[in-house]
Structures are given as C-alpha cells and as structure tokens.
C-alpha distance (Angstrom), angle and dihedral (degrees) to the residues before:
residue distance angle dihedral
M1 . . .
K2 3.79 . .
T3 3.79 120.5 .
A4 3.82 122.8 -127.0
K5 3.80 88.7 -103.5
T6 3.78 94.9 52.5
I7 3.82 91.7 43.6
D8 3.83 89.2 53.3
K9 3.82 90.9 50.1
T10 3.81 91.1 46.9
V11 3.81 90.8 51.8
K12 3.82 91.8 46.8
D13 3.82 91.2 51.9
I14 3.78 93.3 47.1
I15 3.80 94.1 48.0
K16 3.84 88.6 48.9
K17 3.81 89.2 52.1
Y18 3.84 88.6 60.2
G19 3.79 94.4 40.3
G20 3.79 92.0 -116.1
D21 3.80 89.4 -70.9
K22 3.84 109.0 165.6
T23 3.83 90.2 -153.5
A24 3.81 87.8 65.7
M25 3.80 92.6 63.5
I26 3.81 94.7 117.4
A27 3.79 91.8 49.6
I28 3.80 90.3 47.5
L29 3.81 91.4 51.3
Q30 3.83 90.1 47.1
D31 3.81 90.7 53.0
V32 3.80 92.7 47.0
Q33 3.79 90.3 49.7
E34 3.81 90.2 48.4
E35 3.80 90.0 53.7
C36 3.82 97.8 42.5
R37 3.83 100.0 27.0
Y38 3.83 87.9 -124.3
L39 3.82 139.1 24.2
P40 3.79 107.7 -85.7
K41 3.81 117.0 -153.4
G42 3.82 89.1 -122.1
A43 3.80 91.1 56.1
L44 3.79 92.3 50.5
S45 3.82 91.1 49.1
S46 3.79 90.1 48.7
I47 3.82 91.7 50.5
S48 3.80 89.9 49.4
K49 3.80 92.9 52.7
K50 3.79 97.5 41.2
M51 3.80 94.6 46.6
D52 3.81 98.3 34.6
V53 3.82 91.2 -124.5
P54 3.81 119.1 140.3
L55 3.82 111.7 -103.6
T56 3.81 89.4 -129.7
R57 3.83 90.0 60.0
I58 3.79 90.8 52.2
Y59 3.81 90.9 49.2
E60 3.82 89.3 49.6
I61 3.81 89.7 58.2
A62 3.81 94.7 41.0
T63 3.79 93.4 51.4
F64 3.81 96.8 40.2
Y65 3.78 96.4 62.2
N66 3.82 118.0 64.3
A67 3.81 90.1 -149.1
F68 3.81 90.3 71.8
S69 3.78 123.1 78.1
L70 3.78 128.0 -163.2
K71 3.80 90.0 -169.9
P72 3.82 122.7 74.0
R73 3.78 113.4 -95.4
G74 3.76 130.7 -154.1
K75 3.78 125.8 -105.0
Y76 3.79 88.4 -95.8
L77 3.78 125.8 41.6
V78 3.79 109.8 -147.7
E79 3.80 110.4 -158.8
V80 3.80 120.9 -171.2
C81 3.78 113.2 -159.8
A82 3.81 111.7 -128.6
G83 3.79 96.8 178.4
T84 3.80 117.8 131.5
A85 3.82 97.7 -90.7
C86 3.81 93.2 46.6
H87 3.80 92.2 43.4
V88 3.81 91.6 53.4
Q89 3.82 90.7 46.8
G90 3.82 94.7 53.4
A91 3.79 109.4 -85.4
A92 3.80 89.7 149.2
N93 3.81 89.2 61.6
L94 3.81 89.7 52.8
M95 3.78 90.5 51.0
D96 3.82 91.3 49.4
R97 3.79 91.2 51.4
L98 3.80 93.4 47.0
E99 3.81 91.3 49.4
R100 3.82 90.2 51.6
D101 3.81 96.3 43.9
L102 3.82 94.7 44.2
S103 3.84 94.1 38.8
I104 3.82 91.0 -132.3
E105 3.78 136.8 100.2
C106 3.79 126.9 -121.3
G107 3.80 109.0 -71.6
E108 3.79 94.4 29.6
T109 3.81 135.5 106.0
T110 3.79 125.4 -133.8
Q111 3.82 115.8 -106.4
D112 3.79 91.1 -112.7
K113 3.86 89.6 54.3
T114 3.81 91.7 -122.8
F115 3.81 100.0 118.1
T116 3.79 137.6 29.8
L117 3.81 115.1 -169.8
E118 3.80 120.6 -148.8
E119 3.76 139.2 163.0
V120 3.81 119.2 -131.3
R121 3.78 129.6 -167.4
C122 3.81 99.0 -128.9
L123 3.79 137.3 -10.0
G124 3.80 93.6 -168.9
C125 3.81 94.0 -114.1
C126 3.80 98.8 107.8
S127 3.80 95.1 146.8
L128 3.83 88.9 56.8
A129 3.83 96.5 51.3
P130 2.91 132.6 -170.3
V131 3.77 97.2 43.6
L132 3.76 138.4 170.0
R133 3.79 128.5 -174.0
I134 3.78 125.7 -149.6
G135 3.77 109.9 -170.0
A136 3.83 104.2 -45.9
D137 3.84 94.0 -24.3
V138 3.80 117.7 104.0
H139 3.81 116.3 -155.4
P140 3.85 109.4 -160.6
N141 3.83 135.1 -164.8
L142 3.78 92.6 14.6
T143 3.74 132.8 -178.6
Q144 3.79 126.3 -165.5
D145 3.79 90.7 -108.2
E146 3.81 92.0 64.5
I147 3.81 94.4 56.7
P148 3.84 98.9 84.5
K149 3.82 92.9 52.7
I150 3.80 92.1 47.3
L151 3.80 92.2 50.2
R152 3.82 91.7 48.3
N153 3.81 89.1 58.0
Y154 3.82 89.7 62.2
K155 3.81 99.4 44.2
C-alpha cells in the first residue's frame, strides 16, 4: 500500500508526463490506477489541486467509466464475461466456481489482495465462449474444472 507521500509523488510524475494537460485526465487516471491498482481518494485530491480541476469533476469521470475503481483491487483482476455467448455457454458456472475457490463474491477482493473478481458484459471473444480474463490473459472455452489450475498459475 502506498503512503500519502508516495501517492503524491506518483501523481506529480504522472501529471508531468502529460504536461499538466487537462484533456489528458482519463489517461492520468488510468496511469494512477495502474500504479495504485485503484484510484485512492488522496490521489484524486492531489490531481485536483495540482491541475486546478474541481474534485467533483474528477469524481464524475472516475465514477462514469467502469474501468475505474475507487475501491482497492487485487494484484490480478479476474473478469468473467457475461455477454450473451458466454452466458449461454455457462459463464454463471465459472463465476460460481471462482466465488467458491476464492472465497469471495463478485465485486470483492481476496483478503491477501491477490485477486479481485468482477463480471463484465463482453470481452469480444464470443467464438471462444465462455471466457475469463486475468490481467491481460484471456482464458477461452473454459469449464469449471479448469479454474483451480488457472488460479494456481497466478499465486
């Protein structure tokens, strides 16, 4: 977990990277989230002060886009596709298995901060349904029985 001082330095470096350009707000928030695994309140306050943008405007952006999280996330984001093709092919069974194996519910993070489990509408891999993504890795044509082995690879 980053301290207030390190968060402030992270924000300063990221803003500098974009030249303080207010039109780069989404990119700045993406970079902060990449560094911290979520958007800490302290980081948003720091962005507001350093860029002279009202904090309410920053929160509007951060809460509008599903890609942003105001809650701490685990090291790995586990996304289960719930689009039509994946739903028909058994995505709900994958979610059930993940919830059991990780001892969390959808939207939660494991106690050790390794995994955060979320449902997404579509990953764009309909012909490979059902699909889950962990970080940048897509796992296609899954069955419940494959879940434990996949999770072990990330521990």
